[in-house]
C-alpha angles and dihedrals in degrees: 000000000000121000115237113244120248091224137033110203112204122198122180115199133193122171094328100110101152097041091043089055090048089050095051091048091053091049091057093040098050105033105083106140102043123075102224144166121216121221119187123188115194112203097213097290116196095205098074094262097143094048092048094048092049092051098049099035108032092160099061123085109259122190106191106192125201089210135044109253092180125237098293096044093049092050090049089053096048090046090059088060095044122113101183124108088230131038123214118197107208124179117229091233095066137094121211112230130203099342094311095162092052088047093050091048090054090046089055089050090053094045104036096158092063090078093196125049136191142172142215120290124208135189119243093268091056096256120134118277099197096195097095091099143012144192116247110281116269136184091239093051092047091050091051090051093045092048093047094244092127088060093050095046107023093159096050116108088205101048095032097037100141093053093047089246115214096023111113093203085246099130138052108265142164110243137182099235133023110202118244092238089080112010127148123195139159110262089226091056091044088055093044089054092046093242119259117352105253090220088078111076095177133352125016097049096109093043089056093044095050091046091054090045091053090052086058093052103270118139107197114218136190132205127203090212094075104067131178134171111244114188094186135207098026095131096045105051103149104094099204093050091045092053092048091052091049092052092043090053095048091048093046089051092049093046089054100045109019133072122253096262095053089044091053090048092050091051091048089050093053093046090053094045095052096042092049094049093048091052095041097050090041089056093045089051090053096046103037103022121200132129095263097062091040092054092047090049092050091050094053093043088055092049090049091049089059095047092117088062102043095041087067092053119220090323092066 
């Protein structure tokens, strides 16, 4: 009779073959104290990811799809196959460092009331990647992001509110949202919440999940002692498409949890943002020339041309 694992690690891959293989190697190399199973869902990659994973890791559970379920749908599928008492969502473009998964499991054991747990993410050069956790989305935070104020003052808790500006992720802290690149949750709690809302194809899933969990009494926490590398954005490389997905996700999240007035204000904010950037970069391309301004202008014109779609969120 086999013993059920303490942890089910779920990785969703899409056209990231080499970094996915690096991620899986790091899981096996760095996880020594936790009994785990590894489930990989490949979302119909065209780069041979599924074949390479099956060849190098024949003992893990590989679900090779012939369609793309998106991040949320693929995690939901894998969670149904999971046997562990806890689930760990781990992005394929990550590298586990210094026993981070074991450390995160111990952190969860020490802080059981948190309900959702996360760690600290770094870029490949060891510098801080501050995207491991977020505040709940706000109109002010979205305005600062849209207006470029977060770029001008990234360390400001006022102008970079939603990203906890100024906090180096160097202390244990309760947060609103743990990012899905490195998110630990009890499987029973995941099931009680119904997993990710299938309305979200990509982006926003974890913000919605954590918000719903907090309404049930969870208080998500992160620890700086569990560190991973998170390269970020490798499976979503077309800038216009990525921006449209981000806006769709934010509008979907607002439509689900905000009132009609705040939702209207958010949509107006995004309309203004996209129109302004399309015009501004178009003017810059005319006056200054150069391929960079031309590419940026083309990107924002494309986003603007699809506004009827993204203004309706993922339901549109």
